[in-house]
C-alpha positions, 0 to 999 in steps of 0.5 A: 554449405549448412550456414549457407541453407540457414542464409538462403532460408533454412530453418533457425536453429539457434539465435539468428546473427545480425546482417553485418555477422551473415555479411562478414561470415560470406565475404570470408567464405568468397576470400577463403573458399577454394571451391568454385561452387562455394564462392558461387553461392556466397557470391549468390547470398551476397546479392540477396542480401545488397538491398536490404544492407547496401551499407555493410555490403557496399563497405565489406564486400566490394574488394572482394567482388573485384577480386571475384571479376578478376580472378573468376572470368572463366564462370559467368555465372558468378560473374553475373552475381558479382556485377547485379551485387556492385549495381545493387550498391552503387545504384540510387533507383528507389523502386516503393514510392514513401511520402514526399518528406521522407522520399526526398531524405531517403533519395539524398542519403541513397544519392550521397551512398552511391556517389561514396560507393562510386568514389571508392570503386574508381579510386583504382581506375582499372576497376572501370577498365575491368568493367570495359573488359568484361563488357566484351563477353557475349554471355547475357548474364554477364554483359547486361548487369555489367551495362548496368553497372557502368550507367550507373557508375557514370551517373553518379560520377560522370566526368572521372569515370568519362576521363577513365573510359577516354584513356582506356584503349579502345573504351569508347568502341567497346561500349559502341558493340552494343549498339550492335547486340542483336538482344534488345535489352542490351542495345536499350540500355546501352543507349542509356549508357551512351547518354550518359557517356557523352554528357559534357564532353566533347571528347567522348563525343567525338569519338562517338560520332566517328564510330558511326553512330549517327547511321546506327542511331537513324537505323533503330529510329527507323525499325523503331517505327520513327515518331510512332516508335516507344521509348528506343525513339526517344533514348535514341533521340536523346543521344543524338542531342548529345552528340550535336548540340554544341559540337561543330564537329559534330554537327559539320560531320552529320551535314556532311554524311547527308544524315539530314536528308534522312529526317525528313520522312520523321515529319510525314504527317497525315490528314487526319492528326487526332489522337497522338500519343504521349510518346508520339508527342514526345518524340516529335519534339525530341525530332524538331529540337534536333533541327533546331541544333543544327540551326541554331543561332548560335552556331557558326554563320556558314554552318547554320547557313550550310545546313540551311540550304540542305534542309530545303533542297532535301525538302525538309523545310517543306515538311515542316510547313506543311505540319505548320499549315496542317490542322489538328496538331496538338499544341506544344508540337505546332509551338515547337514547329513554328520556332523550329521553321523560324530557325531554318528560315533565319537569314536564309535569302532562299527559305525566307522566300519560299517561307513567303510563298507558302499558303494556308489551306482556307478558302480563300488561300492566306499566306502563311505569315498572315495566318500566324500573325492572326494568332500573335494578335489573338489574346485567346491564344496561348502566350507560348504560342504567340511567342514563337509565332512573333519569333517566327516573324522576327527571324522571317525579317532577319537580313530579308530587306525584301520581307521588309519592304512587302511588309510596309507596303502592306501599310502604305494608301496605294497597296491597301486591298480593302477585300483581303487581311494583310500582315500591315493591318493586323499590325496596326490592330494589334498596336491599338487594340486593347491587350497590352501583349498583342501591343506589345508583340505588334509593336515590336514586329513593326521594329523589325520591318523597319531594322537596319533599312532607312528606305523603309523607314522613310517609306513608314512615315508616309502611312495615315491613320483615320482615327473617327468620323470627321477628323483628319487622318493621322500619321502612324508616328503621331497615333504611336505617340499619342497612344504614349501621351494617353497611356495613364488612362489604361486601367492596368499599371503592368498592362501601361508599362507594356504598351509604354515599352513596346510603342518606346521601343518602336520609336527608337528603332524608327527615328536612329539613324533616320534624320527624316523620321527625327525631323517628324517627330520634332515637328509634333510641339507635344513630344518633346515637352510630354518625353522631358516631363516623363524623364524629370518625374520621380515615378515608381519602381516600374516606371523607371524602364519608361523614363530610361527609354523616353530619354533613349528616344529624346537622345536619339533625337539630339544624335541624329538631328540635322537642325532643320527645324529651328526650334528644335536644333541639337543645342537647344535640345541640350539646353532643354535638358540642362534646364528641365532635367539635367544632364547628369540626371539624364544620364542617370535616368538612361542608364535604367534600361541596362540596369534593368534584370530582364535587359541582360535575360533578353540579350542572351538569345534571339528567341522570346523566352519569357516565363509570363506575359509580364516579363516580355518587355524587352527585344534582343535586337533592341538591346543591340541597338541600346548597346550601340547608341548609349554610348554615343548620347552619353558623350552628345549630352555631356558635350558642351557648345564650345566641345561641339564646335570644335568636333564640328572643325575637327570633323570638317578637317576630317572631311578635308582630309578624308577628301584629300586622301580620297583624291590621293587614292584615285590618283594611286588607283590610276597610277596603278593603273597605268603601272600594271599597263606599262608592266603589261607592255614590258612583258609583251615586248620583252616577249617580243624581244627574246622571239626576235634575238632567236630569229636572229641567232637562226638567221645568223646561223643560217647565213654562216651556213650560206657563207660556207656553201658558197665557198664550197661551191666556189672551190667547185667552181674553180675546178669546173671551170677547170674541166670546161675548158678543157673539154671546150678545147676538146670540143673545140678540137673536136668540131663542137661549141662548149655552149653544145656540150652543157646544154647536152648535159642539161637535158640528159640532168632533165630527163634523169630527173623526170625519169624518177619522177615518172617512178615515183608517180607510178608506185602512187598509182600502184600503191592506190589502184592495190588499196581500190582491189583490196576495198572490193565495194560492192556498189561500185563495179563500173568504177572497178572495172575503169580503174582496171583498165586505168591500171592496163595503161599505168603498165603500158605506161611503166614499160614504155618509161624502163624502155626510155630508161635504158635508152638514156642509159645508153646515150650515158654511156656512150657520151662518157665513151664519146667524151674519153675519146674526145681526151685522148684524141684530142691532139690527133687531128684527121678521120678520128675527129671526124667520127667523134664528129658524125657520132655526136651528131647523131647523139644529139638526133637521138637526144631530140627524139628522146625529148619529144617523147618525154613531153608525149610521156608527161601529158599521158601521165597527166591525163591519167591522173585527172581521170584517176582523181574524177575515179576516186570522185566516183567511188567516193560518191558511190560509197556514201549513196550505198551507205545513206541507201542502206540506213534507209532500208533498215529504218523503213524495215524497222518501220514496216515491222512496227506497223506490223505489230500495231496493225496485229494489236489492233486486229485482236483488240477489234477481236475482242471488241466484236467478242464483247459485242456479241456477248452484250448482244445476247444479254440484252436479247436474254433481258427482252430489249430490241436491238439494231437490225442484223442489216445496220450492224453489217453495214457498220462492220463492212465500213469497219472491215474497209476502214481495216483493210486501207490501214493494212494497205497504207502500212503496206506501202 
């Protein structure tokens, strides 16, 4: 302990040991001490020496410190000292600031040291895994140093540490738990750790995103005050950018999770936008970048379109346009907002239409597009702002034929409004102004109004410009060529090149794929000589780009020439090139465009990104046009007339073949349609055939059944004929004819059927009467009594039918006895025969009476049925009427209650008003003012009372 006291600041008693010796002794003490207190004191001493003797502590003590982390897990204090010491070893932060040269050298050496010690630490992946395990410790003195140490390791050796964390079980999840820590220091340093962890690693970015990182980060941003928050908001936004940039999976997850809608409150700004803090500007700048990441042109078109749609539907685009038109917004925020709005509307028809409808808060209101174009052609505006406005205009016109037509229409004579400034007027003014940057921006903007739109290219040929008093107007196309030919009169060389490049890009875009525009261009006799003269001259390095663009313009005149002008057909222009320039020289000059260093920069992305105005030469869409036309123009120029003739013949042959193929295609389409119709007919016929087959099968089975029934009836008929023959003989013997017996049999069977029918009808009536009784409708008393009477009548009828049934049964028994008697006495004539004859005569008379009575009963039953039906109808109408009256009654009661309530409210109001009037009258009297007579007031009160009484009577009614 005396040794430690000397190290920790005790009085020296002898020669002082060197730093390396002290550190070595401390390391031995850490390795050999058995008491935890001794090891803790030694590690604390190493921590105090680690900044001054960084190299010695790193080389000698790192292994001992790692062993402490492994073995002394139970003591949080020694763990904290060890982690702090390791952090001091690998960290490259410099607190003191020496001179610049010394600072650079020292910083470089420290970076090397940090990288070396980090390599040594992560050589054993178990060390990083151990560190991740220690982060689960909730103690502040362990968790916070662990977060800082892991952050420093990621800064020094990001990829290697990321790989170890990625394969570690639950490694990323443990780090995500830091965001939920209630201690802000750990949470904030956890944000810095996750920033380093997610750099350039898509796999870790996906894991972090699916660990609910978006929800947690957005909540932290809201808690910290959104754009008005501090550095924590900035850290959250930087982490969100790491997770979303160039990661389509996370972008889709962000959109599907409805997190775009949560971004809208970030951009709510007030009327007073003065005095923004630097932190707020930084936060809002990062928020705008986050929006741009979601709708970047480098994303897939489908993902970009869905994000653009979501931003419009949730009102985010409208909020951005509000910032765009607000006053007092800082210039860099305004520039970034313009760029953000540009990419939100790019290629989205709905968003482009909305942006076209936005007006600036001016008097009179002007479209936002016009206000932005005024800034673009104003040379006093910042360069980056003018570039942003140009990009916004390009995005507004991208795949927007409607918007292109509206811009071109502002230049046509029929639509020009002399009282207002239009977009076309601003573009023309910028095109012909003295500022070369305005010339270039206006030319590129006008070229985008013609991009891939043949109709607008032809419409723009109608534009006429008034040059000066007393001179006829010239076309816009001619004025552009006039400026090109007069370019040598400009003052500055760089300005001349920039203006020429812009006008040549406009002309190339205008006449490409438009034979009518080519004809108008060639119609001016000065244009072709100017182009050939520019191409054939030996100019300086700066003018080589102009030569290449002139060659491109002349090549377009050849390629899209329809030979309508006799002096400038394709063949004559090629001969002119061969004589004046030379084909190889022409192709070489044409290649100057793609070889220019700024060409490749412009071809990378749509947004104009130029460091200085002098570098503003190429447009992104124009580079696509050059790439498309260069090869075709080269082939068209190098081909001889014979080759062209052969190609024309081949084209004609191909056109003929195409026409033949088209005819065959049409024939095949017709045949396909016919085949489809026939297939449908076959399907219908097949279904009909199946139905007919099933019907025929059913009919065959029915026929077989009828045959079987016929055979059975035939057999029965034979037996019946035998019995009938015997009965006929017996009846004949007894004095009766067989026809009479058959009639009696039929009458008996008919009576039986009628009896059964009446029984079923009576059963139905009984059930109906029972149900009517059970219902017991209160509003149908008369009908209920009639139903009771009807029930009594039915009961009487039932008793009669029962008696009739008994008589019929008795008649049947007597008939059977007679038949048996006739069979037994058929061979014995005499008195018995006479007896049976009398009995049968009596039976016939009784049967006739019974038949008459049955007819009467039928009539009565029919009458009862009709009366019962009428009674049922009366009951139904009575029930419905009662229900309607009940509903109306309840409705009227409700209206009466509401009227009474309103009347009470009015009375309360009148009472309050009277009280106020009395108080006001008293105050007027106190002030000495004269008031109306009491009689007038009484008459008015009486009139009001009468009105109240009338209203009460109406309410009672």
